[in-house]
Every structure is written in structure tokens, then in C-alpha cells.
C-alpha positions as CSV (number, residue, x, y, z in Angstrom):
1,G,31.9,75.1,93.6
2,W,33.2,71.6,94.3
3,E,36.0,70.1,92.3
4,A,35.8,66.3,92.0
5,G,38.8,64.4,93.1
6,G,37.9,61.0,91.6
7,R,35.2,59.2,93.6
8,D,37.0,59.5,96.9
9,G,36.5,63.1,97.9
10,V,35.9,66.7,96.8
11,E,37.6,70.0,97.4
12,G,35.6,73.0,98.5
13,L,36.2,76.0,96.2
14,V,35.1,79.5,96.9
15,R,33.7,81.8,94.2
16,W,32.4,85.4,94.6
17,K,29.2,86.1,92.8
18,Q,29.5,89.9,92.4
19,P,26.5,91.8,91.1
20,Q,28.5,94.0,88.7
21,Y,31.2,91.7,87.5
22,G,29.6,88.3,87.8
23,M,31.5,85.2,89.0
24,V,34.9,86.3,90.3
25,N,37.6,83.7,90.7
26,P,39.6,83.5,93.9
27,E,42.9,84.5,92.2
28,E,41.3,88.0,91.9
29,F,40.2,88.5,95.4
30,I,41.9,86.1,97.9
31,G,45.1,88.2,97.9
32,I,43.2,91.3,98.8
33,A,41.2,89.4,101.4
34,E,44.5,88.2,103.0
35,E,45.9,91.7,103.1
36,T,42.8,93.2,104.7
37,G,42.3,90.3,107.1
38,L,38.9,89.4,105.6
39,I,40.3,86.0,104.7
40,V,39.6,84.9,108.3
41,Q,35.9,85.5,108.1
42,I,35.8,84.1,104.5
43,G,37.7,81.1,105.5
44,Y,35.5,80.4,108.5
45,W,32.4,80.7,106.3
46,V,33.9,78.3,103.7
47,L,34.8,75.8,106.4
48,Q,31.2,75.9,107.8
49,T,29.6,75.7,104.4
50,A,31.9,72.8,103.3
51,C,31.2,70.9,106.5
52,R,27.4,71.5,106.3
53,Q,27.4,70.2,102.7
54,L,29.5,67.1,103.6
55,A,27.1,66.3,106.5
56,T,24.2,66.6,104.1
57,W,25.8,64.3,101.5
58,R,26.6,61.7,104.2
59,K,22.8,61.6,104.8
60,T,21.6,61.7,101.2
61,L,24.2,59.7,99.3
62,P,24.4,55.9,99.6
63,R,26.2,54.8,102.7
64,D,29.0,53.1,100.7
65,T,30.0,56.3,99.0
66,P,33.6,57.1,99.9
67,L,33.7,60.8,100.5
68,F,35.9,63.4,102.3
69,M,36.1,67.1,102.0
70,N,39.3,69.2,101.4
71,V,39.2,72.8,102.6
72,N,41.9,75.4,102.0
73,A,43.4,77.3,105.0
74,S,45.6,80.4,104.7
75,R,48.4,81.3,107.0
76,R,46.4,84.2,108.4
77,E,43.5,81.8,109.3
78,L,45.8,79.3,110.9
79,T,47.5,81.9,113.1
80,T,44.3,83.4,114.2
81,P,43.8,82.7,118.0
82,G,41.4,79.9,118.6
83,F,41.6,78.5,115.0
84,V,42.1,74.9,116.1
85,N,39.2,75.1,118.6
86,R,37.0,76.6,115.9
87,V,37.8,73.8,113.5
88,E,37.1,71.2,116.2
89,Q,33.8,72.9,117.1
90,T,32.7,73.1,113.5
91,L,33.2,69.4,113.0
92,A,31.3,68.6,116.2
93,W,28.4,70.8,115.1
94,F,27.9,68.8,111.9
95,D,28.7,65.4,113.6
96,L,31.8,64.9,111.4
97,T,34.8,63.0,112.5
98,P,38.2,64.8,111.9
99,G,39.3,62.4,109.2
100,M,36.4,63.4,107.0
101,V,37.8,66.9,106.6
102,K,41.3,67.6,105.4
103,L,43.0,71.0,105.5
104,E,45.1,72.2,102.6
105,I,48.0,74.6,103.2
106,T,50.1,75.9,100.4
107,E,53.8,75.0,100.2
108,S,54.7,78.7,100.1
109,A,52.8,79.4,103.3
110,I,54.4,76.5,105.1
111,M,57.9,77.3,104.0
112,S,57.6,81.1,104.6
113,H,56.2,80.7,108.1
114,Y,57.3,77.2,109.2
115,H,58.2,78.0,112.8
116,E,54.9,79.9,113.3
117,L,52.7,77.3,111.7
118,T,54.3,74.0,112.9
119,P,52.8,74.1,116.4
120,I,49.3,74.8,115.0
121,M,49.7,72.1,112.4
122,Q,50.7,69.6,115.1
123,Q,47.6,70.5,117.2
124,L,45.4,69.9,114.2
125,R,47.0,66.5,113.6
126,E,46.6,65.6,117.2
127,L,42.9,66.1,116.7
128,G,43.0,63.7,113.8
129,I,42.7,66.2,111.0
130,P,44.8,65.3,108.0
131,L,47.0,68.1,106.6
132,C,47.8,68.5,102.9
133,M,50.7,70.4,101.4
134,D,49.1,72.1,98.4
135,D,50.9,73.2,95.2
136,F,54.1,71.2,96.0
137,G,56.8,72.2,93.6
138,T,56.0,75.9,93.3
139,G,57.8,77.0,96.4
140,H,61.3,76.6,97.9
141,S,61.0,73.3,99.9
142,S,63.2,70.4,99.0
143,L,62.6,66.6,99.1
144,S,65.3,66.3,101.8
145,C,63.2,68.3,104.4
146,L,59.7,66.8,103.7
147,H,60.1,64.5,106.8
148,T,60.2,67.6,109.0
149,F,56.7,68.7,108.1
150,P,53.7,67.4,110.1
151,L,51.8,66.4,106.9
152,D,49.7,63.5,105.7
153,V,49.1,64.4,102.0
154,L,51.3,65.9,99.3
155,K,49.6,67.5,96.3
156,I,51.9,67.8,93.4
157,D,51.3,71.0,91.5
158,Q,49.7,70.8,88.1
159,T,52.8,72.3,86.4
160,F,54.7,69.1,86.9
161,I,51.9,67.0,85.6
162,R,51.4,69.1,82.4
163,N,55.1,69.0,81.6
164,M,55.6,65.3,82.2
165,G,55.0,64.4,78.5
166,R,57.3,67.1,77.3
167,T,60.5,66.3,79.1
168,I,61.8,63.4,81.1
169,D,63.1,65.6,83.8
170,Y,59.6,66.3,85.1
171,T,58.7,62.6,85.1
172,A,61.8,61.9,87.1
173,I,61.0,64.6,89.6
174,V,57.5,63.3,90.1
175,Q,58.8,59.8,90.5
176,A,61.2,61.0,93.2
177,V,58.4,62.8,95.0
178,V,56.1,59.8,94.9
179,T,58.8,57.5,96.2
180,L,59.9,59.7,99.0
181,A,56.3,60.6,100.0
182,H,55.3,56.9,100.2
183,T,58.5,56.2,102.3
184,L,57.2,58.8,104.7
185,H,53.7,57.2,104.7
186,M,52.2,60.2,102.9
187,T,49.4,60.1,100.4
188,V,50.3,61.6,97.0
189,V,47.7,63.5,95.0
190,A,48.4,64.7,91.4
191,E,46.7,67.9,90.5
192,G,45.8,69.2,87.1
193,I,44.8,65.9,85.4
194,E,43.3,67.0,82.1
195,T,43.8,64.0,79.7
196,A,43.8,60.2,79.7
197,D,47.5,60.4,79.0
198,H,48.1,62.4,82.2
199,L,46.1,59.8,84.2
200,A,48.0,56.8,82.6
201,Q,51.3,58.4,83.4
202,L,50.4,59.1,87.1
203,Q,49.0,55.6,87.5
204,A,52.3,54.2,86.2
205,L,54.1,56.3,88.8
206,E,51.7,54.9,91.5
207,T,50.3,58.2,92.8
208,D,47.4,57.5,95.2
209,L,44.8,60.0,94.0
210,A,44.3,62.3,91.0
211,Q,42.4,65.5,90.6
212,G,41.5,67.7,87.7
213,Y,39.3,68.6,84.8
214,Y,39.6,65.1,83.3
215,F,37.2,64.0,86.0
216,A,35.1,67.1,86.3
217,K,35.3,70.9,86.3
218,P,34.3,73.0,89.3
219,M,30.6,72.8,89.8
220,T,27.8,73.7,92.2
221,A,27.1,71.4,95.1
222,G,23.9,70.2,93.5
223,N,25.6,69.3,90.3
224,A,28.4,67.6,92.2
225,E,25.9,65.4,94.0
226,Q,24.4,64.3,90.7
227,W,27.9,63.7,89.3
228,M,28.7,61.4,92.3
229,R,25.4,59.5,91.9
230,N,26.1,58.9,88.2
231,R,29.6,57.7,89.0
């Protein structure tokens, strides 16, 4: 599936079409895949599939269509020997420049394995591949140490967005995150936008991009292409 992130880009999402149980969401199998090590093969397939689709869209969609692809990467994938070279080769195979593909790494993975992941993240950035901290606000990082991470994009977890209208505390936190991230020259993405009110609040706080069901729910690549054409 492909979750629309406005008209600027999409995020590649994996689903398991299991003959007995039907469509299985990643929350039900990614954890097991990470434990068994299968996440490495799954992640590589997702990266290849996402890049192949992006390359196809760049040929079939109008040239002025702004489009990038976000792909999730787990700690186990990142620390697999040769991961950086594999990413570089995959982009080259599909004639994609590094900035067209962004890698998302969860806040919890970065914080739990910071010393292990930092050199790898730096190598990826040297290749020109933007790095996103996903699910910001769900882990143990603090605003004071954001500048130490080799990151380009901060994705604020949907929990904050959904609670902004209920208490001023969440709004203040999001405002602080946006202000600091912009000071550090990072792009801010708000996840979990489900209503026009959510969008208006985030626009008032000057977030750069918004992502969520308000724009579109996860869909197949074919439906996503039609959605982009209609937009």
C-alpha cells in the first residue's frame, strides 16, 4: 500500500496477503520478522519494490509532479553488513537520485542503539539520502539532544496531533518541536491528520508537511497513481 503524504510524496507500506487470514497488518508480523531476522529480506524487498514503483511513476506521471518515496528501515536492516551499499545500488538500478528516497527510522530504534546506528546514518547522509526520525514523541529522546542526530526530517507521532484539541499542553509541545526542528534546519511532518481541524492547527504551527487519513487511506499503487492524477 501507499499512504499519501499530501501531493509531495508517498510512504511505502508493507502488507502481508496471507491465504488463510487475508490481509495482515505489519503490527502483527513485523515484530516476529525482526526477532527471526526475516526483516532483512523483507526490508530489502520493500526497498526494491518501492524504488521500482517510484521509477515507474516518474515515467508515467506528468513531469511537474512533485514526488518522493519514504521507506521504513529497521535497526536490524541498518546494521546488516553492506546495507549502505545495497541502498546505493538499488537507487542506481532504478536510476533514482538519493534525494528521491527517504529512509524512516523510529525514534525508539535510534535512541536504543544510537552509538551503533550513528555511523551508518552518517554514511547514508553522505550519499545524499535524507533520514527521518519516525514516531517522534513515543520514545525517550528529548528536544535538547535533537541536534546530535544526523537527521533531516522529524515526524511527530500521531498521538500528539490527536490530542492537540483536547489540551493545550500537546499544542505547546508540538510548537516547541516545530520551532527547534526548524532552527536545526529539519523538515517537520505531522502524522495522523484525520480532520480539517487537525490540518488547520498544524498549518497554524507552520509544520512543513502533513500525512494521514484526511488526505487518503493506505491504497494499492494503482489506486495511488489515480489519486495523484486526480489531485
